[in-house]
Every structure is written in structure tokens, then in C-alpha cells.
C-alpha positions as a Markdown table, in Angstrom:
| # | Residue | x | y | z |
|---|---|---|---|---|
| 1 | Unk | -12.1 | 30.2 | 12.5 |
| 2 | Unk | -14.4 | 32.5 | 14.5 |
| 3 | Unk | -15.7 | 31.7 | 17.9 |
| 4 | Unk | -19.4 | 30.8 | 18.0 |
| 5 | Unk | -19.8 | 31.9 | 21.6 |
| 6 | Unk | -17.7 | 34.8 | 22.9 |
| 7 | Unk | -16.4 | 35.0 | 26.5 |
| 8 | Unk | -18.7 | 37.8 | 27.5 |
| 9 | Unk | -21.9 | 36.0 | 26.2 |
| 10 | Unk | -24.0 | 33.9 | 28.5 |
| 11 | Unk | -24.0 | 30.3 | 27.1 |
| 12 | Unk | -27.7 | 29.9 | 28.1 |
| 13 | Unk | -28.4 | 32.6 | 25.4 |
| 14 | Unk | -26.7 | 30.4 | 22.9 |
| 15 | Unk | -28.5 | 27.2 | 24.0 |
| 16 | Unk | -31.8 | 29.1 | 23.9 |
| 17 | Unk | -31.2 | 29.7 | 20.2 |
| 18 | Unk | -31.1 | 25.9 | 19.4 |
| 19 | Unk | -34.4 | 24.6 | 18.0 |
| 20 | Unk | -34.6 | 21.1 | 19.6 |
| 21 | Unk | -37.1 | 19.9 | 16.9 |
| 22 | Unk | -34.3 | 20.5 | 14.3 |
| 23 | Unk | -31.5 | 19.0 | 16.3 |
| 24 | Unk | -31.9 | 15.4 | 15.0 |
| 25 | Unk | -32.2 | 16.7 | 11.4 |
| 26 | Unk | -29.0 | 18.8 | 11.9 |
| 27 | Unk | -27.0 | 15.9 | 13.4 |
| 28 | Unk | -28.1 | 13.7 | 10.5 |
| 29 | Unk | -27.1 | 16.4 | 8.0 |
| 30 | Unk | -23.7 | 16.7 | 9.8 |
| 31 | Unk | -23.2 | 13.0 | 9.8 |
| 32 | Unk | -24.1 | 12.8 | 6.1 |
| 33 | Unk | -21.6 | 15.6 | 5.3 |
| 34 | Unk | -18.8 | 13.8 | 7.1 |
| 35 | Unk | -19.7 | 10.5 | 5.4 |
| 36 | Unk | -19.7 | 12.2 | 2.0 |
| 37 | Unk | -16.3 | 13.9 | 2.7 |
| 38 | Unk | -14.8 | 10.6 | 3.8 |
| 39 | Unk | -16.2 | 8.9 | 0.7 |
| 40 | Unk | -14.7 | 11.6 | -1.5 |
| 41 | Unk | -11.3 | 11.3 | 0.2 |
| 42 | Unk | -11.3 | 7.5 | -0.4 |
| 43 | Unk | -12.1 | 8.0 | -4.1 |
| 44 | Unk | -9.0 | 10.2 | -4.7 |
| 45 | Unk | -6.6 | 7.2 | -4.9 |
| 46 | Unk | -9.0 | 5.2 | -7.0 |
| 47 | Unk | -9.3 | 8.1 | -9.4 |
| 48 | Unk | -5.5 | 8.2 | -9.7 |
| 49 | Unk | -5.5 | 4.6 | -10.7 |
| 50 | Unk | -8.2 | 5.2 | -13.3 |
| 51 | Unk | -6.5 | 8.2 | -14.8 |
| 52 | Unk | -5.2 | 7.9 | -18.3 |
| 53 | Unk | -1.6 | 6.8 | -18.2 |
| 54 | Unk | 0.8 | 5.7 | -20.8 |
| 55 | Unk | 1.3 | 1.9 | -21.2 |
| 56 | Unk | 4.7 | 0.5 | -20.6 |
| 57 | Unk | 6.8 | 0.4 | -23.7 |
| 58 | Unk | 8.7 | -2.8 | -24.3 |
| 59 | Unk | 12.1 | -3.4 | -26.0 |
| 60 | Unk | 12.5 | -5.2 | -29.2 |
| 61 | Unk | 9.2 | -6.7 | -30.6 |
| 62 | Unk | 7.8 | -7.6 | -27.2 |
| 63 | Unk | 4.1 | -7.2 | -26.5 |
| 64 | Unk | 1.7 | -7.9 | -23.6 |
| 65 | Unk | 1.2 | -11.4 | -25.1 |
| 66 | Unk | 4.8 | -12.3 | -24.1 |
| 67 | Unk | 3.7 | -12.3 | -20.4 |
| 68 | Unk | 1.3 | -15.2 | -20.1 |
| 69 | Unk | 0.4 | -14.7 | -16.4 |
| 70 | Unk | -0.5 | -11.0 | -17.0 |
| 71 | Unk | -2.6 | -12.0 | -19.9 |
| 72 | Unk | -4.3 | -14.9 | -18.1 |
| 73 | Unk | -5.3 | -12.5 | -15.2 |
| 74 | Unk | -6.0 | -9.6 | -17.6 |
| 75 | Unk | -3.5 | -7.2 | -16.0 |
| 76 | Unk | -2.7 | -4.4 | -18.5 |
| 77 | Unk | 0.8 | -3.1 | -18.9 |
| 78 | Unk | 0.2 | 0.0 | -16.9 |
| 79 | Unk | 2.5 | 1.1 | -14.1 |
| 80 | Unk | -0.4 | 1.7 | -11.6 |
| 81 | Unk | -1.9 | -1.8 | -12.3 |
| 82 | Unk | 1.5 | -3.6 | -12.0 |
| 83 | Unk | 2.3 | -1.6 | -8.8 |
| 84 | Unk | -1.0 | -2.6 | -7.3 |
| 85 | Unk | -0.3 | -6.3 | -8.0 |
| 86 | Unk | 3.2 | -6.0 | -6.6 |
| 87 | Unk | 1.9 | -4.3 | -3.4 |
| 88 | Unk | -0.6 | -7.1 | -2.9 |
| 89 | Unk | 2.0 | -9.8 | -3.4 |
| 90 | Unk | 4.4 | -8.2 | -0.9 |
| 91 | Unk | 1.5 | -7.8 | 1.6 |
| 92 | Unk | 0.4 | -11.4 | 1.2 |
| 93 | Unk | 4.1 | -12.5 | 1.5 |
| 94 | Unk | 4.4 | -10.7 | 4.8 |
| 95 | Unk | 1.3 | -12.4 | 6.2 |
| 96 | Unk | 2.0 | -15.9 | 4.7 |
| 97 | Unk | 3.0 | -18.5 | 7.3 |
| 98 | Unk | 3.7 | -21.5 | 5.0 |
| 99 | Unk | 5.3 | -20.0 | 1.9 |
| 100 | Unk | 8.0 | -17.6 | 0.7 |
| 101 | Unk | 6.3 | -15.8 | -2.2 |
| 102 | Unk | 9.2 | -13.5 | -2.9 |
| 103 | Unk | 11.6 | -16.3 | -3.9 |
| 104 | Unk | 10.8 | -18.1 | -7.1 |
| 105 | Unk | 12.3 | -19.5 | -10.3 |
| 106 | Unk | 12.7 | -17.3 | -13.3 |
| 107 | Unk | 12.0 | -18.6 | -16.8 |
| 108 | Unk | 15.6 | -19.8 | -17.1 |
| 109 | Unk | 15.1 | -21.8 | -13.8 |
| 110 | Unk | 17.4 | -19.4 | -11.9 |
| 111 | Unk | 16.3 | -18.6 | -8.4 |
| 112 | Unk | 15.2 | -15.0 | -7.9 |
| 113 | Unk | 14.6 | -13.4 | -4.5 |
| 114 | Unk | 12.8 | -10.1 | -4.2 |
| 115 | Unk | 13.9 | -8.2 | -1.1 |
| 116 | Unk | 12.2 | -5.1 | 0.3 |
| 117 | Unk | 14.8 | -2.4 | 0.8 |
| 118 | Unk | 13.4 | 0.4 | 3.0 |
| 119 | Unk | 14.5 | 3.9 | 2.1 |
| 120 | Unk | 16.8 | 5.6 | 4.5 |
| 121 | Unk | 17.5 | 9.4 | 4.7 |
| 122 | Unk | 20.8 | 9.0 | 6.5 |
| 123 | Unk | 23.3 | 6.5 | 7.7 |
| 124 | Unk | 21.6 | 6.2 | 11.1 |
| 125 | Unk | 18.3 | 5.2 | 9.5 |
| 126 | Unk | 20.1 | 2.9 | 7.1 |
| 127 | Unk | 21.7 | 1.0 | 10.0 |
| 128 | Unk | 18.5 | 1.0 | 12.0 |
| 129 | Unk | 16.5 | -0.3 | 9.0 |
| 130 | Unk | 19.1 | -3.0 | 8.3 |
| 131 | Unk | 19.0 | -4.2 | 11.9 |
| 132 | Unk | 15.2 | -3.9 | 12.2 |
| 133 | Unk | 14.2 | -5.5 | 8.9 |
| 134 | Unk | 17.1 | -7.8 | 8.3 |
| 135 | Unk | 17.1 | -6.8 | 4.6 |
| 136 | Unk | 21.0 | -6.7 | 4.3 |
| 137 | Unk | 21.3 | -10.2 | 5.7 |
| 138 | Unk | 18.5 | -11.4 | 3.5 |
| 139 | Unk | 20.3 | -9.9 | 0.4 |
| 140 | Unk | 23.6 | -11.5 | 1.3 |
| 141 | Unk | 22.0 | -14.9 | 2.0 |
| 142 | Unk | 19.9 | -14.9 | -1.2 |
| 143 | Unk | 23.0 | -14.2 | -3.3 |
| 144 | Unk | 24.4 | -17.5 | -2.2 |
| 145 | Unk | 22.3 | -20.0 | -4.1 |
| 146 | Unk | 20.1 | -22.1 | -1.8 |
| 147 | Unk | 21.6 | -20.8 | 1.5 |
| 148 | Unk | 18.6 | -18.6 | 2.2 |
| 149 | Unk | 16.1 | -21.5 | 1.7 |
| 150 | Unk | 18.0 | -23.8 | 4.0 |
| 151 | Unk | 18.3 | -21.2 | 6.7 |
| 152 | Unk | 14.6 | -20.3 | 6.5 |
| 153 | Unk | 13.5 | -23.9 | 6.6 |
| 154 | Unk | 15.8 | -24.5 | 9.7 |
| 155 | Unk | 14.5 | -21.5 | 11.5 |
| 156 | Unk | 10.9 | -21.6 | 10.1 |
| 157 | Unk | 11.3 | -18.1 | 8.7 |
| 158 | Unk | 9.2 | -17.2 | 5.7 |
């Protein structure tokens, strides 16, 4: 990027070139340009969601109608739509104080616990993530039926 004012140029010369009557208009134009840029940047992820994507293909003779909750809430079988719902559920679960949204009964009444496993690039980060988030302990406790629920209730952890 080029310098606007060079070292050997007197700054009063530069300031004398500014038309004060157009200063307000220029600041407004600059502000509008920044606002437009930020708006465009925010639209990029939304456009990615709205792009044409292939619907999830199901095994056997399954169809979207086999998933009553998705039908009821009109969630299409598109990866981006399901990912958005899952992100929101995890986010609500992290903020919930009176419910554990990530432990629930499956259709066969078996208890299922979803556990966020942070990615780790090396063994140091793996150990650090395991300690900081407690995901390894949560996975082990959830594998023993009911132990995780009793522990959480005893320690008020959700």
C-alpha cells in the first residue's frame, strides 16, 4: 500500500487539501462501505447453506417420512440443515442448567449419550483436551448404564 503523505511533505499541505464541506459525506460513505463489506461477509456462510446440495441417501426403503421429528419441524435431509440443528442442540445443551440434552432414549428405549470429542493434533493436545473437557471420563461413565446420570445428579452436573 502506498503512503498518502511522504516523510518530506509537510502535513499542513495535506490537511489543506481536505474540503471540510465534504468531510461528513466522506465519513458516511466510508461507514457505508464498511457496513456493506461486513454484511457481505456475513452472507457468505448463509449462501453456503443455501447452495444446492445432495440430499442424504438412506438405506433400504427408508425415506424422510421415517423420521417424524424431522418431518414435524420441516427439517430436510440435507447435511447442512442437520448440522445446523445439531450445532444448536449442542450449544443449548452447554448452556442448559436443568437438563442434559445429550443423553436420551433411542427408539428401542436404550439410553444414548452424545459426547463432544474435541479433535487433537498430537498426544499432548489429546491429554490436555481430555483433562480440560472431561470427555474421556464422560465416555467411560456413559458406557456403564445409569452411572453417568447418578453421578451428574449427585454433583449437579448437566
